[in-house]
C-alpha positions as CSV (number, residue, x, y, z in Angstrom):
1,M,5.4,11.4,-45.9
2,E,6.2,14.4,-43.8
3,R,3.5,13.5,-41.4
4,L,4.8,10.0,-40.9
5,S,8.3,11.2,-40.2
6,K,7.0,13.4,-37.4
7,N,5.3,10.4,-35.8
8,I,8.3,8.1,-35.9
9,P,9.5,9.1,-32.4
10,L,6.0,8.5,-31.0
11,I,5.7,5.1,-32.8
12,A,9.2,4.1,-31.5
13,T,8.3,5.1,-28.0
14,L,5.0,3.1,-28.1
15,L,6.8,0.0,-29.5
16,F,9.4,0.3,-26.8
17,L,6.8,0.5,-24.1
18,A,4.8,-2.4,-25.5
19,S,7.8,-4.6,-25.8
20,T,8.9,-3.7,-22.2
21,V,5.4,-4.7,-20.9
22,L,5.5,-8.0,-22.8
23,F,8.9,-8.9,-21.6
24,T,8.4,-8.1,-18.0
25,Q,5.1,-10.1,-17.9
26,G,7.2,-13.2,-18.4
27,C,9.2,-12.5,-15.2
28,Y,8.0,-14.0,-12.0
29,Y,9.3,-15.5,-8.7
30,D,9.8,-19.2,-8.8
31,N,8.9,-20.8,-5.5
32,E,10.3,-24.3,-5.7
33,E,7.9,-25.6,-3.1
34,E,5.0,-24.5,-5.2
35,L,6.5,-25.7,-8.5
36,Y,7.7,-29.1,-7.1
37,P,5.5,-29.8,-4.0
38,Y,6.4,-33.4,-3.7
39,A,10.1,-32.9,-3.8
40,F,9.9,-31.2,-0.4
41,C,7.5,-33.7,1.1
42,D,9.3,-36.9,0.2
43,S,11.1,-37.3,3.5
44,L,8.0,-37.4,5.7
45,E,8.3,-41.1,6.6
46,N,10.3,-40.7,9.8
47,V,9.4,-37.3,11.1
48,T,10.9,-36.4,14.4
49,Y,11.2,-33.1,16.4
50,T,14.9,-32.7,15.6
51,S,14.6,-33.7,11.9
52,H,11.7,-31.6,10.9
53,I,9.6,-29.9,13.6
54,E,12.3,-28.0,15.5
55,Q,13.2,-26.0,12.3
56,I,9.5,-25.2,11.7
57,T,9.0,-24.0,15.3
58,Q,12.3,-22.1,15.6
59,T,11.5,-20.3,12.4
60,N,7.8,-19.6,12.9
61,C,7.0,-19.9,16.7
62,A,9.9,-19.4,19.0
63,I,10.8,-16.0,17.6
64,S,10.9,-12.6,19.3
65,G,7.5,-11.4,20.3
66,C,5.9,-14.8,20.0
67,H,6.4,-18.0,22.0
68,T,9.8,-17.2,23.5
69,G,11.5,-14.8,25.9
70,T,10.1,-13.4,29.1
71,S,6.6,-12.7,27.9
72,P,5.5,-15.4,25.4
73,G,2.4,-15.2,23.3
74,G,-0.6,-16.7,25.1
75,G,1.7,-17.6,28.0
76,L,3.0,-20.5,25.9
77,F,6.7,-21.2,25.4
78,L,7.7,-23.2,22.3
79,E,11.5,-23.3,22.7
80,T,12.2,-26.9,23.6
81,Y,11.1,-30.4,22.6
82,Q,9.1,-30.9,25.8
83,Q,7.2,-27.6,25.3
84,V,6.3,-28.3,21.6
85,K,5.6,-32.0,22.4
86,A,3.0,-30.9,25.0
87,I,0.9,-28.9,22.5
88,G,1.4,-31.6,19.9
89,E,-0.1,-34.2,22.2
90,D,-2.9,-32.2,23.7
91,G,-4.3,-31.1,20.3
92,R,-3.5,-27.4,20.5
93,M,-1.0,-27.5,17.7
94,S,-3.3,-29.4,15.4
95,T,-6.2,-27.1,16.1
96,R,-4.4,-23.8,15.7
97,V,-1.8,-24.7,13.0
98,L,-3.5,-27.3,10.9
99,V,-7.3,-26.7,11.3
100,M,-7.8,-23.0,12.1
101,Q,-4.5,-22.0,10.4
102,D,-4.3,-18.9,12.5
103,M,-0.9,-19.7,13.8
104,P,1.6,-18.4,13.0
105,P,0.0,-15.0,12.8
106,S,2.1,-14.2,9.7
107,G,0.0,-16.7,7.7
108,P,-0.4,-20.4,7.3
109,L,2.6,-22.7,7.1
110,S,3.4,-24.3,3.8
111,A,1.5,-27.5,2.9
112,C,4.7,-29.6,3.4
113,E,5.3,-28.0,6.9
114,M,1.7,-28.8,7.8
115,E,2.1,-32.4,6.5
116,A,5.3,-32.7,8.6
117,I,3.5,-31.6,11.7
118,Q,0.6,-34.0,11.1
119,A,3.0,-36.8,10.4
120,W,4.9,-36.0,13.6
121,I,1.7,-35.9,15.7
122,N,0.5,-39.2,14.0
123,A,3.8,-40.8,14.9
124,G,3.4,-39.9,18.6
125,T,5.6,-36.7,18.7
126,P,9.0,-38.4,18.6
127,N,12.1,-36.5,19.5
C-alpha cells in the first residue's frame, strides 16, 4: 500500500499528460474551402474580371515584389484588367497558373480560384 501511495503523483501526472494529448489531437484548423468546396465554387457561371479575377490577382500577383511597382517580376505588370486580360488570352496565365502551377511562387491557388480563372478564360476574359 505504501508503494502505491508513493506512485500516485506519477500516475496522476501520466494521466494528465495522456488526457492532454488526447484532447489536443481533436483540435485542428477548419478551412471552409476544404470542408465545403462547392459552396465557394457555386457562383462560377458569370465570371468576370471585376467579380472574381481582380481579387485573385490583387491578392496573389499584383503585390509588392511581384507583378507590380517599378520592377515587376518577369517584366510583367498585372495591375489592370488590360494587363491581366493579355496573359489570359495568350495562354501564359493558363500555362503558369493552371498547368504548371508555379505561379504564384507562394504555392498553387485554391481549386476554386483555378476554376474561376479557367471559367474566365473560357468565357473570353470579360471585364
